[in-house]
C-alpha positions, 0 to 999 in steps of 0.5 A: 868613651867606648866605641868612639871611632877615629875620624880620619886616615891621618889619625889612623896613620899616627896611631898605627905607628904607636907601640902596641901594649896588647896584641892578639888575633881574631878570626874573621868569619871564624877562619881567617886570622887577622891581627889586633892591637891596642895602643896607648896614646896621649890624645883622645880625638874628638869627632870634629862635629860642631853639632856634638857637645864640646867634650865629644867634638874636641880633641882632649889631651889625656891618656887613652887607648885605641883598638886597631885591627887588620881586615882579611884583605889588608886594605886599609892596613889598619882599621880603627876599632874605637877608643877607651880611657883605660886598657881594661875598657879597650879590651872590653870594647875589642872583645865585644866588637870582635867576639869569641874569635879574639885571642890575646897573645898574653892570655 
């Protein structure tokens, strides 16, 4: 499910408290450093949209990974960058979205 976005601020607040399993920095506009993290979670949140198929609309209990990042202004504190079903998929989604300015701390 690459690129799935979180649907509410309440969800973001829960995810931002999760322990990061991968962290890094990306350069907004090539010069402003912003923090990036990937967190492991136990719920893949659905869209909540009744017009979507149930497997997309409904929350699922499954190990998944959410990408979170700061913006240059810091508002909101964290922005959702999507979700994935594996760490490697989350890394791929983050790298595709944030581009060559992304550097992982463990790389």
